[in-house]
All heavy atoms as an XYZ file, in Angstrom:
943
protein
N     107.306    -43.610    149.218
C     107.057    -42.212    148.939
C     105.998    -42.103    147.846
O     105.913    -42.951    146.980
C     108.326    -41.524    148.472
C     109.449    -41.542    149.456
S     109.168    -40.291    150.686
C     110.648    -40.451    151.614
N     105.247    -41.017    147.892
C     104.206    -40.822    146.897
C     104.691    -39.987    145.718
O     103.935    -39.692    144.839
C     102.944    -40.197    147.520
C     103.251    -38.839    148.124
C     102.322    -41.137    148.506
C     102.030    -38.079    148.591
N     105.956    -39.619    145.737
C     106.504    -38.861    144.622
C     106.824    -37.441    145.016
O     106.489    -36.990    146.107
N     107.476    -36.710    144.147
C     107.854    -35.332    144.470
C     106.632    -34.415    144.485
O     105.958    -34.249    143.479
C     108.829    -34.947    143.357
C     108.518    -35.870    142.236
C     107.962    -37.130    142.847
N     106.344    -33.891    145.642
C     105.215    -32.981    145.825
C     105.740    -31.769    146.575
O     106.394    -31.922    147.605
C     104.081    -33.650    146.644
C     102.933    -32.686    146.875
C     103.594    -34.913    145.961
N     105.492    -30.579    146.056
C     105.988    -29.383    146.723
C     105.304    -29.209    148.078
O     104.189    -29.688    148.300
C     105.739    -28.137    145.862
O     104.364    -27.815    145.869
N     105.981    -28.543    149.001
C     105.433    -28.319    150.336
C     104.087    -27.591    150.258
O     103.145    -27.926    150.947
C     106.426    -27.540    151.184
C     105.997    -27.382    152.634
C     107.043    -26.637    153.457
N     108.344    -27.252    153.418
C     108.770    -28.181    154.267
N     107.966    -28.593    155.214
N     109.973    -28.697    154.167
N     103.990    -26.580    149.387
C     102.740    -25.826    149.242
C     101.611    -26.735    148.751
O     100.494    -26.705    149.265
C     102.949    -24.666    148.270
C     101.800    -23.695    148.264
C     102.136    -22.463    147.403
N     101.038    -22.285    146.499
C     101.091    -22.426    145.185
N     102.213    -22.713    144.587
N     100.026    -22.261    144.458
N     101.918    -27.548    147.762
C     100.926    -28.462    147.212
C     100.537    -29.514    148.252
O      99.364    -29.854    148.385
C     101.458    -29.134    145.961
S     100.284    -30.262    145.199
N     101.513    -30.023    148.986
C     101.229    -31.048    149.998
C     100.272    -30.507    151.055
O      99.343    -31.192    151.472
C     102.525    -31.520    150.642
N     100.494    -29.280    151.479
C      99.603    -28.688    152.491
C      98.184    -28.506    151.950
O      97.212    -28.736    152.644
C     100.152    -27.345    152.949
C     101.279    -27.479    153.911
C     101.542    -26.163    154.623
N     102.745    -26.273    155.399
C     103.841    -25.576    155.189
N     103.888    -24.680    154.230
N     104.909    -25.746    155.940
N      98.092    -28.090    150.706
C      96.763    -27.817    150.152
C      95.983    -29.084    149.852
O      94.759    -29.065    149.810
C      96.874    -26.963    148.890
O      97.498    -27.702    147.870
N      96.688    -30.186    149.631
C      95.986    -31.423    149.308
C      95.714    -32.299    150.523
O      95.053    -33.317    150.416
C      96.785    -32.252    148.282
O      98.053    -32.583    148.839
C      96.948    -31.514    146.979
N      96.217    -31.911    151.660
C      95.982    -32.713    152.849
C      94.523    -32.603    153.262
O      93.999    -31.532    153.482
C      96.890    -32.280    153.990
C      98.326    -32.671    153.742
C      99.247    -32.155    154.821
O      98.866    -31.327    155.626
N     100.468    -32.643    154.817
N      93.909    -33.730    153.372
C      92.493    -33.774    153.742
C      92.351    -34.416    155.111
O      91.573    -35.331    155.314
C      91.716    -34.550    152.688
N      93.093    -33.918    156.052
C      93.111    -34.524    157.380
C      91.758    -34.500    158.070
O      91.409    -35.425    158.771
C      94.122    -33.815    158.273
C      95.518    -33.954    157.814
C      96.430    -33.201    158.732
N      97.774    -33.243    158.206
C      98.827    -33.032    158.932
N      98.697    -32.758    160.205
N     100.015    -33.089    158.406
N      91.032    -33.429    157.925
C      89.792    -33.292    158.675
C      88.591    -33.892    157.962
O      87.520    -33.991    158.539
C      89.510    -31.807    159.016
C      90.589    -31.265    159.931
C      89.406    -30.978    157.753
N      88.775    -34.309    156.731
C      87.685    -34.910    155.971
C      87.325    -36.261    156.567
O      88.172    -37.074    156.866
C      88.133    -35.088    154.509
C      87.112    -35.724    153.619
C      87.650    -35.855    152.207
N      88.912    -36.551    152.116
C      89.030    -37.876    152.023
N      87.971    -38.641    152.010
N      90.216    -38.434    151.936
N      86.035    -36.508    156.730
C      85.570    -37.802    157.241
C      85.515    -38.792    156.082
O      84.949    -38.498    155.042
C      84.211    -37.664    157.904
C      84.266    -36.762    159.141
C      82.993    -36.789    159.939
N      82.606    -38.119    160.365
C      83.011    -38.714    161.486
N      83.845    -38.091    162.277
N      82.571    -39.913    161.807
N      86.117    -39.963    156.293
C      86.204    -40.931    155.205
C      85.023    -41.885    155.180
O      84.654    -42.379    154.127
C      87.491    -41.758    155.305
O      87.464    -42.494    156.526
C      88.711    -40.875    155.241
N      84.461    -42.208    156.327
C      83.358    -43.161    156.386
C      83.792    -44.584    156.083
O      82.981    -45.416    155.689
N      85.086    -44.875    156.249
C      85.578    -46.220    155.987
C      85.036    -47.208    157.016
O      84.859    -46.875    158.182
C      87.105    -46.251    156.018
C      87.799    -45.596    154.832
C      89.293    -45.473    155.088
C      87.547    -46.381    153.570
N      84.820    -48.420    156.555
C      84.339    -49.492    157.417
C      85.433    -50.547    157.564
O      86.342    -50.633    156.735
C      83.085    -50.133    156.814
C      81.927    -49.190    156.518
C      80.851    -49.924    155.733
C      81.375    -48.612    157.799
N      85.321    -51.384    158.578
C      86.300    -52.452    158.791
C      86.325    -53.430    157.620
O      87.342    -54.051    157.342
C      86.002    -53.178    160.096
N      85.236    -53.538    156.909
C      85.143    -54.486    155.791
C      85.661    -53.915    154.467
O      85.756    -54.653    153.481
C      83.694    -54.932    155.614
O      82.875    -53.812    155.330
N      86.002    -52.636    154.418
C      86.491    -52.032    153.175
C      87.855    -52.610    152.792
O      88.686    -52.900    153.647
C      86.594    -50.511    153.315
C      85.233    -49.846    153.342
O      84.281    -50.431    152.789
O      85.122    -48.760    153.925
N      88.080    -52.750    151.483
C      89.331    -53.342    151.016
C      90.472    -52.323    151.062
O      90.265    -51.137    151.275
C      89.172    -53.930    149.620
C      88.890    -52.893    148.547
O      88.875    -51.691    148.849
O      88.682    -53.292    147.397
N      91.688    -52.825    150.831
C      92.877    -51.984    150.944
C      92.921    -50.883    149.898
O      93.472    -49.818    150.148
C      94.132    -52.854    150.872
C      94.294    -53.704    152.103
C      95.486    -54.636    152.055
O      95.935    -54.988    150.933
O      95.959    -55.024    153.125
N      92.348    -51.093    148.729
C      92.320    -50.039    147.704
C      91.486    -48.849    148.170
O      91.866    -47.701    147.961
C      91.779    -50.579    146.385
S      92.968    -51.575    145.488
N      90.363    -49.119    148.815
C      89.527    -48.031    149.324
C      90.229    -47.298    150.460
O      90.144    -46.078    150.562
C      88.174    -48.570    149.772
C      87.184    -47.466    150.082
C      85.775    -47.981    150.216
C      84.828    -46.820    150.448
N      83.460    -47.260    150.600
N      90.937    -48.035    151.296
C      91.711    -47.405    152.367
C      92.769    -46.493    151.762
O      92.909    -45.334    152.152
C      92.360    -48.471    153.288
C      93.347    -47.831    154.246
C      91.294    -49.238    154.058
N      93.518    -46.994    150.777
C      94.571    -46.207    150.137
C      94.006    -44.940    149.504
O      94.592    -43.865    149.611
C      95.295    -47.051    149.090
C      96.300    -46.283    148.280
C      97.368    -45.652    148.886
C      96.181    -46.193    146.899
C      98.295    -44.936    148.144
C      97.100    -45.481    146.150
C      98.158    -44.860    146.780
N      92.868    -45.057    148.855
C      92.226    -43.907    148.214
C      91.932    -42.799    149.225
O      91.987    -41.623    148.888
C      90.936    -44.354    147.529
C      90.160    -43.228    146.918
C      90.551    -42.662    145.707
C      89.034    -42.707    147.549
C      89.853    -41.604    145.150
C      88.327    -41.657    146.993
C      88.746    -41.124    145.802
O      88.045    -40.070    145.269
N      91.644    -43.166    150.464
C      91.271    -42.187    151.487
C      92.439    -41.711    152.346
O      92.235    -40.905    153.246
C      90.171    -42.769    152.381
C      88.833    -42.732    151.701
O      88.194    -41.701    151.613
N      88.414    -43.873    151.165
N      93.638    -42.194    152.080
C      94.801    -41.747    152.838
C      95.397    -40.492    152.220
O      95.204    -40.207    151.050
C      95.867    -42.850    152.864
C      95.565    -44.062    153.723
C      96.648    -45.122    153.537
C      95.429    -43.690    155.184
N      96.135    -39.766    153.039
C      96.893    -38.614    152.579
C      98.020    -38.391    153.575
O      97.998    -38.956    154.664
C      96.007    -37.376    152.459
S      95.399    -36.739    154.032
N      99.019    -37.592    153.223
C     100.054    -37.285    154.207
C      99.418    -36.673    155.453
O      98.544    -35.812    155.361
C     100.947    -36.269    153.493
C     100.739    -36.570    152.044
C      99.289    -36.980    151.932
N      99.817    -37.157    156.606
C      99.270    -36.636    157.853
C      98.025    -37.356    158.337
O      97.406    -36.962    159.315
N      97.640    -38.425    157.659
C      96.464    -39.210    158.053
C      96.812    -40.687    157.944
O      97.426    -41.113    156.976
C      95.279    -38.900    157.152
C      94.116    -39.828    157.370
C      92.966    -39.563    156.389
N      91.777    -39.549    157.190
C      90.952    -38.538    157.322
N      91.149    -37.443    156.651
N      89.912    -38.620    158.092
N      96.409    -41.466    158.955
C      96.588    -42.917    158.918
C      95.238    -43.580    159.148
O      94.305    -42.949    159.655
C      97.606    -43.415    159.982
C      98.978    -42.801    159.750
C      97.120    -43.153    161.390
N      95.154    -44.833    158.765
C      93.934    -45.616    158.984
C      94.318    -46.809    159.855
O      95.212    -47.577    159.495
C      93.353    -46.087    157.654
C      92.102    -46.888    157.800
N      90.902    -46.305    158.136
C      91.866    -48.203    157.689
C      89.978    -47.250    158.208
N      90.540    -48.415    157.943
N      93.659    -46.945    161.014
C      93.968    -48.021    161.946
C      92.766    -48.935    162.107
O      91.703    -48.494    162.533
C      94.378    -47.449    163.303
C      94.727    -48.496    164.322
C      95.699    -49.443    164.067
C      94.083    -48.524    165.542
C      96.021    -50.404    165.011
C      94.394    -49.484    166.488
C      95.372    -50.430    166.218
N      92.937    -50.197    161.730
C      91.911    -51.221    161.942
C      92.239    -51.938    163.238
O      93.086    -52.845    163.273
C      91.887    -52.216    160.789
C      91.316    -51.649    159.524
C      91.181    -52.740    158.490
N      90.552    -52.205    157.301
C      90.542    -52.815    156.141
N      91.110    -53.998    156.004
N      89.951    -52.277    155.094
N      91.594    -51.528    164.304
C      91.913    -52.056    165.626
C      91.689    -53.561    165.711
O      92.477    -54.274    166.339
C      91.094    -51.329    166.691
N      90.629    -54.066    165.105
C      90.331    -55.490    165.164
C      91.422    -56.357    164.557
O      91.751    -57.422    165.080
N      92.013    -55.881    163.455
C      93.086    -56.619    162.774
C      94.470    -56.179    163.244
O      95.460    -56.832    162.938
C      93.021    -56.404    161.260
C      91.722    -56.907    160.658
O      91.131    -57.838    161.223
O      91.308    -56.356    159.622
N      94.520    -55.028    163.924
C      95.800    -54.479    164.343
C      96.642    -53.986    163.182
O      97.864    -54.027    163.223
N      95.984    -53.468    162.137
C      96.691    -52.998    160.947
C      96.647    -51.474    160.860
O      95.586    -50.866    160.977
C      96.078    -53.598    159.685
C      96.133    -55.119    159.567
C      95.360    -55.585    158.340
C      97.564    -55.613    159.516
N      97.805    -50.862    160.655
C      97.921    -49.419    160.501
C      98.363    -49.134    159.073
O      99.454    -49.535    158.662
C      98.944    -48.849    161.490
C      99.124    -47.344    161.422
C      98.018    -46.671    162.236
C     100.480    -46.937    161.929
N      97.503    -48.465    158.302
C      97.792    -48.116    156.903
C      98.216    -46.644    156.844
O      97.619    -45.791    157.509
C      96.555    -48.299    156.036
C      96.094    -49.721    155.915
C      95.175    -50.253    156.812
C      96.567    -50.544    154.900
C      94.746    -51.566    156.707
C      96.144    -51.857    154.781
C      95.233    -52.354    155.688
O      94.816    -53.651    155.582
N      99.211    -46.350    156.012
C      99.686    -44.972    155.895
C     100.430    -44.785    154.577
O     100.792    -45.746    153.905
C     100.595    -44.605    157.078
C     101.864    -45.411    157.151
C     103.051    -44.926    156.615
C     101.879    -46.661    157.759
C     104.210    -45.672    156.679
C     103.041    -47.409    157.835
C     104.217    -46.910    157.296
N     100.638    -43.528    154.218
C     101.503    -43.154    153.103
C     102.526    -42.160    153.634
O     102.267    -41.439    154.587
C     100.726    -42.542    151.906
C      99.825    -43.565    151.269
C      99.935    -41.311    152.324
N     103.681    -42.149    153.028
C     104.734    -41.196    153.389
C     104.833    -40.125    152.323
O     104.464    -40.348    151.169
C     106.084    -41.901    153.494
C     106.311    -42.540    154.846
O     105.827    -41.985    155.851
O     106.969    -43.586    154.893
N     105.334    -38.986    152.720
C     105.676    -37.944    151.764
C     107.031    -37.388    152.181
O     107.444    -37.570    153.326
C     104.604    -36.842    151.734
O     104.828    -35.905    152.753
N     107.732    -36.715    151.290
C     109.035    -36.156    151.669
C     108.937    -35.117    152.786
O     109.916    -34.856    153.462
C     109.531    -35.496    150.377
C     108.756    -36.132    149.284
C     107.438    -36.519    149.873
N     107.760    -34.554    152.982
C     107.601    -33.488    153.965
C     106.986    -33.962    155.273
O     107.032    -33.263    156.268
C     106.750    -32.360    153.374
C     107.346    -31.852    152.090
C     106.759    -32.131    150.874
C     108.533    -31.145    152.102
C     107.327    -31.701    149.691
C     109.115    -30.716    150.923
C     108.501    -30.989    149.726
O     109.076    -30.573    148.561
N     106.415    -35.134    155.272
C     105.789    -35.656    156.479
C     105.878    -37.180    156.443
O     105.085    -37.843    155.796
C     104.328    -35.208    156.561
C     103.719    -35.476    157.894
C     102.497    -34.611    158.131
O     102.041    -33.926    157.208
O     102.012    -34.636    159.255
N     106.870    -37.702    157.149
C     107.135    -39.136    157.099
C     106.548    -39.845    158.320
O     107.016    -39.650    159.437
C     108.633    -39.398    157.019
O     108.874    -40.783    157.073
N     105.544    -40.660    158.071
C     104.974    -41.496    159.125
C     105.988    -42.568    159.499
O     106.119    -42.944    160.673
C     103.644    -42.133    158.662
C     102.633    -41.058    158.251
C     103.077    -43.049    159.725
C     102.196    -40.124    159.335
N     106.747    -43.066    158.522
C     107.763    -44.090    158.788
C     108.791    -43.624    159.811
O     109.245    -44.406    160.645
C     108.478    -44.485    157.495
O     107.610    -45.153    156.635
N     109.178    -42.347    159.756
C     110.143    -41.817    160.723
C     109.583    -41.876    162.143
O     110.306    -42.195    163.084
C     110.531    -40.384    160.373
C     111.407    -40.296    159.128
O     111.907    -41.346    158.664
O     111.573    -39.169    158.614
N     108.309    -41.552    162.294
C     107.674    -41.603    163.617
C     107.619    -43.050    164.104
O     107.946    -43.343    165.260
C     106.260    -40.987    163.578
C     106.321    -39.508    163.175
C     105.549    -41.158    164.920
C     104.977    -38.886    162.845
N     107.212    -43.951    163.226
C     107.139    -45.373    163.583
C     108.513    -45.887    164.001
O     108.650    -46.536    165.048
C     106.584    -46.197    162.400
C     105.112    -45.858    162.164
C     106.763    -47.695    162.651
C     104.531    -46.427    160.886
N     109.528    -45.582    163.210
C     110.882    -46.044    163.534
C     111.357    -45.497    164.879
O     111.966    -46.235    165.670
C     111.871    -45.644    162.434
C     111.649    -46.408    161.136
O     111.005    -47.489    161.183
O     112.115    -45.921    160.086
N     111.093    -44.232    165.154
C     111.518    -43.625    166.420
C     110.828    -44.287    167.614
O     111.469    -44.559    168.633
C     111.230    -42.123    166.406
N     109.529    -44.546    167.496
C     108.793    -45.183    168.596
C     109.317    -46.590    168.842
O     109.609    -46.969    169.986
C     107.275    -45.206    168.301
C     106.538    -46.109    169.282
C     106.700    -43.797    168.351
N     109.455    -47.375    167.791
C     109.916    -48.754    167.956
C     111.368    -48.808    168.451
O     111.707    -49.658    169.274
C     109.748    -49.532    166.653
C     108.379    -50.122    166.488
C     107.296    -49.323    166.168
C     108.163    -51.481    166.667
C     106.026    -49.852    166.022
C     106.903    -52.030    166.530
C     105.820    -51.214    166.210
N     112.199    -47.901    167.972
C     113.584    -47.840    168.442
C     113.616    -47.515    169.934
O     114.373    -48.122    170.690
C     114.361    -46.797    167.632
C     115.849    -46.848    167.828
C     116.628    -45.931    166.873
N     116.025    -44.636    166.626
C     115.417    -44.282    165.484
N     115.333    -45.139    164.494
N     114.921    -43.081    165.329
N     112.772    -46.591    170.367
C     112.699    -46.221    171.781
C     112.217    -47.358    172.668
O     112.552    -47.426    173.847
N     111.427    -48.255    172.098
C     110.919    -49.400    172.854
C     111.814    -50.631    172.700
O     111.492    -51.706    173.205
C     109.495    -49.743    172.392
C     108.434    -48.689    172.696
C     107.118    -49.046    172.019
C     108.236    -48.551    174.199
N     112.918    -50.476    171.983
C     113.837    -51.592    171.783
C     113.273    -52.674    170.885
O     113.564    -53.856    171.043
N     112.469    -52.266    169.931
C     111.821    -53.209    169.023
C     112.053    -52.742    167.589
O     112.668    -51.703    167.362
C     110.323    -53.258    169.343
O     109.681    -54.274    168.641
N     111.572    -53.515    166.640
C     111.703    -53.113    165.239
C     110.367    -53.281    164.531
O     109.716    -54.316    164.657
C     112.772    -53.946    164.537
C     113.096    -53.435    163.158
C     114.293    -54.147    162.551
O     114.826    -55.079    163.118
N     114.705    -53.693    161.381
N     109.974    -52.267    163.795
C     108.701    -52.284    163.060
C     108.845    -53.099    161.788
O     109.858    -53.030    161.101
C     108.277    -50.862    162.713
N     107.815    -53.869    161.481
C     107.784    -54.666    160.252
C     106.764    -54.028    159.294
O     105.611    -54.427    159.253
C     107.405    -56.115    160.555
C     108.366    -56.819    161.488
C     109.764    -56.937    160.904
O     109.938    -57.207    159.733
N     110.763    -56.715    161.740
N     107.206    -53.039    158.550
C     106.352    -52.308    157.617
C     106.382    -53.022    156.270
O     107.446    -53.390    155.767
C     106.809    -50.845    157.462
C     105.985    -50.128    156.418
C     106.732    -50.122    158.804
N     105.213    -53.201    155.694
C     105.097    -53.869    154.393
C     104.563    -52.873    153.365
O     103.601    -52.155    153.619
C     104.135    -55.054    154.507
C     103.923    -55.791    153.223
C     102.869    -56.888    153.349
O     102.327    -57.125    154.410
N     102.574    -57.530    152.249
N     105.203    -52.828    152.203
C     104.743    -51.991    151.095
C     103.644    -52.729    150.345
O     103.820    -53.880    149.973
C     105.890    -51.675    150.141
C     105.499    -50.875    148.916
C     105.123    -49.456    149.244
O     105.914    -48.713    149.788
N     103.899    -49.081    148.909
N     102.510    -52.079    150.129
C     101.433    -52.652    149.336
C     101.508    -52.073    147.922
O     101.991    -50.962    147.724
C     100.079    -52.333    149.961
C      99.868    -52.841    151.387
C      98.521    -52.379    151.919
C      99.987    -54.344    151.442
N     101.000    -52.831    146.964
C     101.034    -52.404    145.567
C      99.637    -52.459    144.970
O      98.790    -53.234    145.407
C     101.975    -53.305    144.761
C     103.408    -53.193    145.194
C     103.902    -53.995    146.213
C     104.250    -52.271    144.611
C     105.220    -53.884    146.630
C     105.569    -52.156    145.015
C     106.055    -52.968    146.037
N      99.414    -51.646    143.940
C      98.116    -51.592    143.288
C      98.017    -52.569    142.120
O      96.943    -52.780    141.591
C      97.831    -50.166    142.799
C      97.709    -49.199    143.935
S      97.366    -47.458    143.572
C      97.320    -47.262    141.865
N      99.130    -53.156    141.736
C      99.122    -54.057    140.589
C      99.833    -55.363    140.931
O     100.618    -55.428    141.863
C      99.783    -53.394    139.383
C     101.262    -53.160    139.605
O     101.625    -52.711    140.710
O     102.059    -53.428    138.696
N      99.547    -56.374    140.163
C     100.119    -57.696    140.420
C     101.610    -57.773    140.096
O     102.311    -58.657    140.578
C      99.362    -58.774    139.641
C      99.471    -58.619    138.140
C      98.611    -59.612    137.385
O      97.421    -59.729    137.714
O      99.136    -60.255    136.473
N     102.116    -56.836    139.308
C     103.532    -56.832    138.935
C     104.397    -56.067    139.936
O     105.611    -56.032    139.801
C     103.715    -56.243    137.535
C     102.922    -56.955    136.491
N     103.202    -58.247    136.101
C     101.835    -56.568    135.788
C     102.332    -58.618    135.188
N     101.485    -57.621    134.985
N     103.752    -55.447    140.898
C     104.423    -54.721    141.986
C     105.216    -53.507    141.470
O     106.294    -53.203    141.950
C     105.297    -55.661    142.794
C     104.517    -56.818    143.395
C     105.372    -57.827    144.091
N     106.102    -57.302    145.218
C     105.667    -57.234    146.481
N     104.476    -57.679    146.767
N     106.421    -56.751    147.422
N     104.627    -52.791    140.504
C     105.233    -51.565    139.996
C     104.610    -50.317    140.625
O     105.285    -49.331    140.852
C     105.086    -51.467    138.469
C     105.943    -52.449    137.713
C     105.376    -53.325    136.806
C     107.321    -52.489    137.881
C     106.156    -54.229    136.108
C     108.106    -53.392    137.186
C     107.515    -54.256    136.306
O     108.277    -55.143    135.621
N     103.315    -50.351    140.842
C     102.592    -49.179    141.337
C     102.421    -49.272    142.848
O     101.600    -50.035    143.348
C     101.234    -49.076    140.651
C     101.266    -48.999    139.128
C      99.861    -49.078    138.563
C     101.965    -47.729    138.686
N     103.193    -48.481    143.555
C     103.142    -48.512    145.014
C     101.842    -47.900    145.518
O     101.360    -46.906    144.985
C     104.323    -47.762    145.613
C     105.635    -48.464    145.376
C     106.769    -47.701    146.016
C     108.087    -48.409    145.774
N     109.207    -47.693    146.387
N     101.313    -48.502    146.550
C     100.113    -47.974    147.214
C     100.516    -47.625    148.649
O     101.603    -47.111    148.876
C      98.992    -49.020    147.177
N      99.670    -47.923    149.582
C      99.931    -47.618    150.986
C     100.960    -48.575    151.566
O     101.325    -49.580    150.966
C      98.631    -47.720    151.776
N     101.414    -48.234    152.747
C     102.245    -49.128    153.546
C     101.371    -49.601    154.697
O     100.436    -48.908    155.107
C     103.473    -48.405    154.074
C     104.424    -47.980    152.974
C     105.624    -47.281    153.543
C     106.556    -46.848    152.419
N     107.752    -46.178    152.947
N     101.687    -50.780    155.239
C     100.905    -51.317    156.348
C     101.855    -51.848    157.413
O     102.892    -52.428    157.115
C      99.903    -52.404    155.874
C     100.614    -53.619    155.324
C      98.947    -52.787    156.985
N     101.486    -51.610    158.655
C     102.225    -52.084    159.819
C     101.299    -52.964    160.632
O     100.208    -52.530    161.010
C     102.717    -50.909    160.658
C     103.348    -51.227    162.002
C     104.625    -52.048    161.831
C     103.634    -49.946    162.757
N     101.718    -54.186    160.889
C     100.916    -55.123    161.672
C     101.231    -54.923    163.145
O     102.361    -55.110    163.580
C     101.219    -56.555    161.246
C     100.101    -57.521    161.516
C     100.420    -58.882    160.943
C      99.609    -59.069    159.685
N      99.593    -60.455    159.209
N     100.211    -54.526    163.931
C     100.381    -54.248    165.353
C      99.636    -55.231    166.251
O      99.643    -55.085    167.457
C      99.899    -52.820    165.667
C     100.724    -51.706    165.046
C      99.983    -50.386    165.122
C     102.076    -51.605    165.729
N      98.991    -56.220    165.664
C      98.216    -57.178    166.453
C      99.140    -57.919    167.412
O     100.191    -58.417    167.032
C      97.497    -58.171    165.561
C      96.515    -59.019    166.325
C      95.425    -59.528    165.419
C      94.358    -60.165    166.258
N      93.060    -59.737    165.917
N      98.726    -57.988    168.677
C      99.526    -58.660    169.697
C     100.661    -57.809    170.228
O     101.554    -58.318    170.890
N     100.651    -56.515    169.928
C     101.704    -55.604    170.385
C     101.072    -54.398    171.089
O     101.194    -53.267    170.619
C     102.554    -55.145    169.197
C     103.168    -56.261    168.386
S     104.003    -55.673    166.913
C     105.480    -54.982    167.608
N     100.401    -54.597    172.223
C      99.679    -53.486    172.857
C     100.578    -52.340    173.306
O     100.206    -51.174    173.182
C      98.972    -54.134    174.041
C      99.707    -55.406    174.292
C     100.260    -55.839    172.973
N     101.769    -52.654    173.796
C     102.676    -51.592    174.252
C     103.095    -50.719    173.076
O     103.059    -49.488    173.150
C     103.889    -52.230    174.933
C     104.871    -51.238    175.501
C     105.959    -51.961    176.228
N     106.873    -52.543    175.262
C     108.190    -52.483    175.367
N     108.747    -51.934    176.407
N     108.945    -53.019    174.434
N     103.481    -51.344    171.983
C     103.892    -50.601    170.793
C     102.724    -49.841    170.179
O     102.875    -48.703    169.744
C     104.503    -51.548    169.752
C     105.868    -52.074    170.095
C     105.846    -53.314    170.986
O     104.766    -53.688    171.485
O     106.921    -53.897    171.188
N     101.549    -50.478    170.163
C     100.361    -49.832    169.585
C     100.018    -48.555    170.328
O      99.836    -47.493    169.722
C      99.159    -50.798    169.609
O      99.488    -51.969    168.873
C      97.922    -50.141    169.016
N      99.936    -48.640    171.648
C      99.579    -47.459    172.447
C     100.601    -46.344    172.292
O     100.244    -45.182    172.102
C      99.412    -47.845    173.914
C      98.208    -48.728    174.140
O      97.257    -48.711    173.371
N      98.254    -49.529    175.186
N     101.883    -46.692    172.378
C     102.932    -45.681    172.246
C     102.902    -45.037    170.860
O     103.043    -43.818    170.728
C     104.299    -46.308    172.511
N     102.693    -45.843    169.825
C     102.682    -45.318    168.457
C     101.492    -44.403    168.210
O     101.642    -43.325    167.631
C     102.687    -46.462    167.445
C     102.645    -46.049    165.976
C     103.826    -45.149    165.624
C     102.619    -47.274    165.078
N     100.313    -44.815    168.646
C      99.131    -43.976    168.428
C      99.266    -42.637    169.143
O      98.890    -41.592    168.609
C      97.867    -44.712    168.867
C      97.507    -45.958    168.038
C      96.256    -46.631    168.596
C      97.334    -45.620    166.571
N      99.839    -42.637    170.350
C     100.067    -41.374    171.070
C     101.086    -40.521    170.320
O     100.883    -39.318    170.130
C     100.524    -41.647    172.518
C     101.026    -40.373    173.178
C      99.378    -42.235    173.331
N     102.178    -41.132    169.871
C     103.212    -40.381    169.147
C     102.659    -39.775    167.858
O     102.977    -38.633    167.513
C     104.395    -41.291    168.833
N     101.834    -40.531    167.146
C     101.237    -40.002    165.919
C     100.359    -38.792    166.218
O     100.444    -37.768    165.539
C     100.424    -41.091    165.205
C     101.245    -42.218    164.570
C     100.331    -43.360    164.130
C     102.068    -41.699    163.398
N      99.512    -38.911    167.245
C      98.645    -37.781    167.609
C      99.463    -36.558    168.024
O      99.128    -35.430    167.669
C      97.694    -38.191    168.728
C      96.568    -39.057    168.253
C      95.523    -39.285    169.356
N      94.579    -40.296    168.944
C      94.573    -41.549    169.383
N      95.452    -41.949    170.282
N      93.689    -42.407    168.948
N     100.527    -36.786    168.814
C     101.369    -35.673    169.249
C     102.064    -34.993    168.073
O     102.433    -33.819    168.164
C     102.414    -36.165    170.247
C     101.869    -36.508    171.642
C     102.961    -37.143    172.506
C     101.290    -35.272    172.324
N     102.247    -35.701    166.975
C     102.853    -35.128    165.772
C     101.813    -34.555    164.810
O     102.126    -34.232    163.673
C     103.711    -36.170    165.069
C     105.063    -36.331    165.722
O     105.946    -35.525    165.482
N     105.217    -37.338    166.562
N     100.562    -34.480    165.249
C      99.516    -33.873    164.430
C      98.922    -34.783    163.392
O      98.200    -34.321    162.498
N      99.180    -36.068    163.469
C      98.642    -37.026    162.502
C      97.211    -37.385    162.910
O      96.932    -37.662    164.074
C      99.512    -38.300    162.443
C      98.901    -39.343    161.525
C     100.923    -37.949    162.011
N      96.312    -37.369    161.953
C      94.914    -37.747    162.189
C      94.810    -39.261    162.044
O      95.275    -39.831    161.056
C      93.964    -37.045    161.185
C      92.552    -37.567    161.319
C      94.016    -35.550    161.396
N      94.198    -39.906    163.045
C      94.052    -41.354    163.018
C      92.592    -41.677    162.733
O      91.711    -41.368    163.524
C      94.491    -41.982    164.356
C      95.956    -41.641    164.616
C      94.261    -43.491    164.336
C      96.433    -42.021    165.996
N      92.361    -42.279    161.599
C      91.037    -42.732    161.199
C      90.917    -44.166    161.724
O      91.485    -45.088    161.162
C      90.913    -42.695    159.676
C      89.512    -42.893    159.188
O      88.566    -42.754    159.973
O      89.366    -43.196    157.990
N      90.209    -44.357    162.823
C      90.170    -45.649    163.520
C      88.856    -46.364    163.305
O      87.791    -45.784    163.445
C      90.399    -45.425    165.021
C      90.459    -46.701    165.803
C      90.659    -46.429    167.280
N      90.651    -47.676    167.998
C      91.571    -48.026    168.868
N      92.556    -47.225    169.127
N      91.491    -49.186    169.487
N      88.957    -47.655    162.977
C      87.804    -48.512    162.829
C      88.000    -49.676    163.784
O      89.042    -50.337    163.751
C      87.675    -49.040    161.378
C      86.493    -49.987    161.262
C      87.534    -47.885    160.410
N      87.002    -49.923    164.629
C      87.120    -51.037    165.601
C      86.513    -52.304    165.128
O      85.828    -52.499    164.253
C      86.495    -50.639    166.930
C      87.337    -49.581    167.635
O      88.550    -49.733    167.685
O      86.759    -48.586    168.108
């Protein structure tokens, strides 16, 4: 979670339609900087899906529902901004080698209004 954010504030800070200009070579800190609730970053070449959760819009809930429906389990990893693992950053889901799960998840995210920032 990114912390307690009011629903009004969360809506006003969502930058879903903003173009990030991220490249496949950009590091995870730059990806995290460009994420917001309702937006994910998908590196198709690596099969990595980066996202953040908020109390009002949980990407994790969508991921869990899709994987549960497919009889599988998602392996989500929490990333941190510091070496001591105190400052949480984005979460990442490894989808490489999982085409069925990848396709179903990307469709489910779009159907839920999530913007997918995709880099091939």
